[in-house]
C-alpha positions in Angstrom: 0.2 0.2 0.2 1.5 3.5 -1.0 -0.5 6.5 0.9 0.2 10.0 -0.9 -0.8 13.3 0.4 -2.0 15.7 -2.0 -0.1 18.8 -2.8 3.4 17.1 -1.1 6.3 15.4 -3.1 6.6 13.0 -0.2 5.1 9.5 -0.4 4.5 7.2 2.7 4.3 3.3 2.5 2.0 1.0 4.5 5.0 -1.2 6.0 6.2 1.8 8.0 2.8 2.5 9.7 3.7 0.6 12.9 7.6 1.6 13.2 6.3 5.1 12.7 3.8 5.1 15.5 6.2 3.4 17.7 8.7 5.6 17.1 6.5 8.6 17.9 5.7 6.8 21.5 9.1 6.7 22.5 9.9 10.1 21.3 6.7 11.5 23.9 8.2 9.0 26.6 11.7 10.4 26.1 10.3 14.5 26.0 8.8 13.4 29.5 11.5 11.6 31.1 10.3 8.3 30.8 13.0 6.2 29.9 12.2 2.3 29.3 15.0 0.9 31.3 14.0 3.2 34.3 10.5 1.3 34.8 11.7 -0.7 37.9 13.5 -3.3 35.8 10.5 -4.8 34.1 10.9 -5.9 30.9 7.4 -6.3 29.7 7.4 -3.6 27.6 9.9 -5.3 25.5 7.5 -8.1 24.9 4.8 -5.3 24.2 7.4 -3.8 21.6 8.1 -7.2 20.0 4.2 -8.2 19.7 3.7 -4.7 18.1 6.6 -5.4 15.7 5.0 -8.5 14.7 1.4 -7.2 14.2 3.3 -4.9 11.8 4.6 -7.7 9.9 1.2 -9.1 9.8 -0.3 -5.6 8.4 2.5 -5.8 5.5 1.6 -9.4 4.9 -2.3 -8.2 4.3 -1.3 -5.6 2.1 0.5 -7.8 0.1 -2.4 -10.3 -0.5 -4.4 -7.4 -1.2 -2.3 -6.5 -3.8 -2.4 -10.0 -5.4 -6.1 -10.0 -5.1 -6.0 -6.6 -7.2 -3.4 -8.6 -9.8 -5.8 -11.5 -9.8 -8.5 -9.2 -10.8 -7.0 -6.7 -13.1 -4.8 -8.8 -15.1 -6.4 -10.4 -18.3 -6.3 -13.8 -18.7 -4.4 -14.7 -22.0 -4.6 -17.9 -24.4 -1.6 -19.7 -24.0 -0.7 -19.3 -28.2 -0.9 -15.3 -27.8 0.5 -14.9 -24.3 2.6 -11.8 -23.7 6.2 -11.6 -22.4 6.0 -10.3 -18.7 3.1 -10.4 -16.0 0.4 -12.5 -17.6 -2.3 -14.9 -16.4 -3.3 -18.2 -17.7 -6.1 -20.7 -17.1 -5.8 -24.3 -18.5 -5.4 -27.7 -17.8 -2.4 -30.2 -16.7 -1.5 -32.9 -18.8 -3.3 -36.1 -18.9 0.1 -38.0 -18.2 2.0 -37.5 -15.0 5.5 -38.1 -14.1 5.8 -37.3 -10.4 4.1 -39.7 -7.6 2.9 -37.9 -4.3 5.2 -39.1 -1.4 2.0 -39.6 1.0 -0.7 -41.4 -1.1 1.3 -42.4 -4.1 -1.2 -40.6 -6.7 0.3 -39.8 -9.9 0.6 -35.7 -10.2 2.4 -32.9 -12.0 2.9 -31.1 -8.4 2.9 -32.0 -4.9 3.2 -30.3 -1.3 3.0 -32.2 2.0 3.2 -31.8 5.5 3.6 -34.4 8.6 2.2 -33.1 12.0 2.9 -34.7 15.4 0.5 -34.0 18.7 2.2 -32.7 21.5 1.3 -31.0 24.8 1.2 -27.4 24.9 0.8 -25.2 28.1 -2.1 -25.3 30.7 -2.6 -29.2 29.4 -3.7 -28.5 26.0 -2.6 -30.2 23.2 -1.3 -28.6 19.6 0.1 -29.9 16.3 3.4 -29.2 15.6 5.0 -30.0 12.5 8.0 -32.1 12.0 8.4 -32.7 8.3 7.3 -31.0 4.9 8.2 -30.6 1.6 7.3 -30.0 -2.1 8.3 -30.8 -5.7 9.8 -28.3 -7.8 9.5 -30.1 -11.1 8.4 -28.0 -13.9 5.3 -28.9 -15.2 3.1 -27.8 -18.8 -0.2 -26.3 -18.6 -2.4 -26.8 -21.9 -5.2 -25.0 -23.2 -7.1 -25.6 -26.8 -4.4 -23.1 -28.3 -1.5 -24.6 -27.1 0.8 -25.3 -23.9 3.4 -23.8 -21.9 6.0 -24.5 -19.3 5.3 -23.6 -15.7 8.4 -23.8 -13.2 6.9 -23.7 -9.7 9.6 -22.8 -7.7 9.0 -19.7 -5.8 5.4 -19.6 -6.1 2.5 -18.8 -3.7 0.4 -22.2 -3.8 -3.2 -22.2 -3.4 -4.6 -25.9 -3.7 -7.3 -27.9 -1.9 -6.2 -30.5 0.1 -6.4 -33.8 -1.6 -5.0 -36.2 1.3 -5.4 -36.3 5.0 -4.6 -38.9 7.2 -4.0 -39.4 11.0 -2.5 -42.4 12.7 -3.1 -43.4 16.2 -0.6 -43.1 18.7 1.5 -46.3 19.4 2.2 -47.1 23.2 1.8 -45.1 26.2 4.2 -42.9 25.2 3.6 -42.5 21.5 2.0 -39.4 19.6 -0.6 -39.2 17.1 0.5 -37.7 13.7 -1.4 -36.0 11.1 -0.6 -36.5 7.3 -1.8 -33.8 5.0 -1.1 -33.7 0.9 -1.8 -30.9 -1.8 -1.5 -31.8 -5.4 -1.9 -31.0 -8.9 -3.3 -34.2 -10.4 -3.5 -35.3 -14.2 -6.0 -33.3 -16.5 -7.0 -31.0 -13.6 -7.7 -27.3 -13.7 -4.8 -24.8 -13.0 -4.6 -21.2 -12.8 -1.0 -19.4 -13.1 -0.4 -15.5 -12.7 3.3 -15.2 -13.3 6.1 -13.6 -15.3 6.6 -15.1 -18.8 10.0 -15.3 -20.4 12.3 -17.1 -22.6 13.1 -20.5 -21.4 16.6 -19.8 -23.1 18.5 -17.3 -24.8 18.4 -18.5 -28.4 20.9 -15.7 -29.4 23.6 -16.7 -26.9 22.8 -20.2 -27.8 23.5 -19.6 -31.5 26.5 -17.6 -30.7 28.1 -20.3 -28.7 27.3 -23.1 -31.3 28.7 -20.9 -34.1 32.4 -20.5 -31.6 32.4 -24.2 -31.0 31.6 -25.2 -34.8 34.6 -22.7 -36.1 36.8 -24.0 -33.2 35.9 -27.7 -34.6 36.8 -26.0 -38.3 40.3 -25.0 -37.0 41.2 -28.6 -35.5 40.0 -30.2 -38.6 43.0 -30.4 -41.4 39.6 -31.4 -44.0 37.6 -28.4 -43.0 41.0 -25.9 -43.6 41.5 -27.5 -46.8 37.5 -26.9 -47.8 38.1 -23.1 -47.2 41.8 -22.8 -48.3 41.5 -21.5 -51.8 44.8 -20.6 -52.3 46.1 -24.1 -50.8 48.5 -22.2 -48.5 47.9 -24.5 -45.7 46.4 -21.6 -43.7 43.1 -19.5 -43.8 44.0 -15.8 -44.4 41.1 -13.1 -43.7 39.2 -13.4 -46.6 39.0 -17.2 -46.6 38.3 -17.4 -42.9 35.3 -14.9 -43.4 34.0 -17.1 -46.0 34.3 -20.3 -43.4 32.3 -17.9 -40.9 29.8 -17.4 -43.6 29.2 -21.0 -44.6 29.2 -22.3 -40.9 26.5 -19.5 -40.1 24.3 -20.9 -43.0 24.7 -24.5 -42.0 23.4 -23.7 -38.6 20.4 -21.7 -39.6 19.3 -24.5 -42.2 19.6 -26.6 -39.1 17.4 -24.0 -36.6 14.8 -24.4 -39.5 14.8 -28.2 -39.7 14.4 -28.8 -36.1 12.1 -25.9 -35.5 9.0 -26.7 -33.4 5.4 -26.0 -34.3 4.5 -24.5 -31.2 6.5 -21.0 -30.7 5.2 -21.2 -26.9 7.7 -24.3 -26.3 10.6 -21.9 -25.7 8.5 -20.1 -23.0 7.9 -20.6 -19.4 5.9 -19.0 -16.4 7.7 -18.4 -13.1 9.1 -15.9 -10.4 9.8 -12.3 -12.1 12.9 -10.8 -11.3 11.0 -7.5 -10.5 7.6 -8.5 -10.2 6.6 -10.9 -7.1 3.7 -12.1 -8.1 3.5 -15.7 -8.8 0.5 -17.5 -7.8 -0.6 -21.2 -8.9 -4.1 -23.0 -7.7 -6.4 -25.4 -8.9 -9.0 -23.1 -8.1 -10.6 -20.3 -10.7 -10.0 -16.7 -10.7 -13.2 -15.6 -8.5 -12.5 -17.9 -5.7 -9.0 -16.9 -5.4 -9.9 -13.4 -5.5 -12.3 -13.9 -2.6 -9.9 -16.0 -0.4 -6.8 -13.2 -0.9 -9.5 -10.8 -0.2 -10.3 -12.2 3.0 -7.0 -13.0 4.0 -6.0 -9.4 3.6 -9.2 -8.1 5.5 -8.3 -10.6 8.8 -4.6 -9.7 8.5 -4.9 -6.1 8.6 -7.7 -6.0 10.8 -6.1 -8.2 13.6 -2.4 -6.7 13.0 -4.0 -3.3 13.5 -6.0 -4.0 16.3 -3.2 -6.3 17.9 -0.4 -3.2 17.2 -2.8 -0.5 18.7 -3.2 -3.0 22.2 0.3 -3.1 22.1 1.1 0.4 22.0 -1.6 1.7 24.8 0.1 -1.1 26.8 3.4 0.4 26.3 2.3 4.0 27.3 0.4 2.2 30.0 3.5 1.0 31.5 5.2 4.3 31.7 2.3 6.3 32.9 1.7 8.2 29.7 -1.6 6.8 28.8 -4.9 7.3 29.9 -6.1 4.5 32.7 -2.7 2.6 32.9 -4.1 -0.6 31.1 -1.1 -2.6 30.4 -1.0 -6.1 28.7 -1.2 -9.3 31.0 2.1 -11.2 30.4 2.9 -12.5 33.5 -0.5 -14.2 33.8 -0.4 -15.4 30.4 3.2 -17.0 30.5 2.4 -18.5 34.1 
């Protein structure tokens, strides 16, 4: 988020809201001679400060989700055959044949992510699930539509998939712990939504230059090739003869490229994470549901982060007598 004040050259980014407010709080305390380290040795204000910083990160996360939501809603979907370089949105299906096998279910798939959790005791006699193992595949896969297909490299993507597998194993013995296994996949012939940066799979010009240099080195090492271009039978190639050799080799490479050229130009493209554009999302949901999910994430994160940050700021002020009512967050009772 970026807020701009009319009539001013200065801009202010949303991620600096909480640090700016906290700096103002401490400036106010310093101006009144209320240094944090003079508060009777209590360091609960440090917990307040840490919680406020965490709320700031939560607010920033919410604004990032809001930006993704706007991208999903505003970037038009493109047929694969006419997709443009740069940020693009693609909707299609994964190929019917898959090469990967999911680690928990054993199902054939194009992409998988899994998580293994263990049930453990928490404070005050409660229980919680703790992640003990997780992983995902980073193998590129294709997405197809009626106009063609394109390669997708999932590394670095935000993955929004419906859970495909869940299993809970009972604890074994008195000291055993229950385990929960979860898995998310892109299965064969499944709908796939992708918004990311389209780029060249390889640099064709650099590839051609490298092949030309290698072929010319072979000419220099091959006596038969030297005799082929040695028009005056001197045993070496002069400048004119070498220029002729380069032209012939270039022509040979061009004919090889034309003979090998694929009928689908999209085979040379890949969708992945951009160098300057951070939006890269893969999902098995449609555009409307993705936008709705991102909107709720943004709303919840900004609302809870903002409320938490205000509460921590009020608690810090209360600890040093700078706030009305003297309310402070009850860390001592919470951490008992």
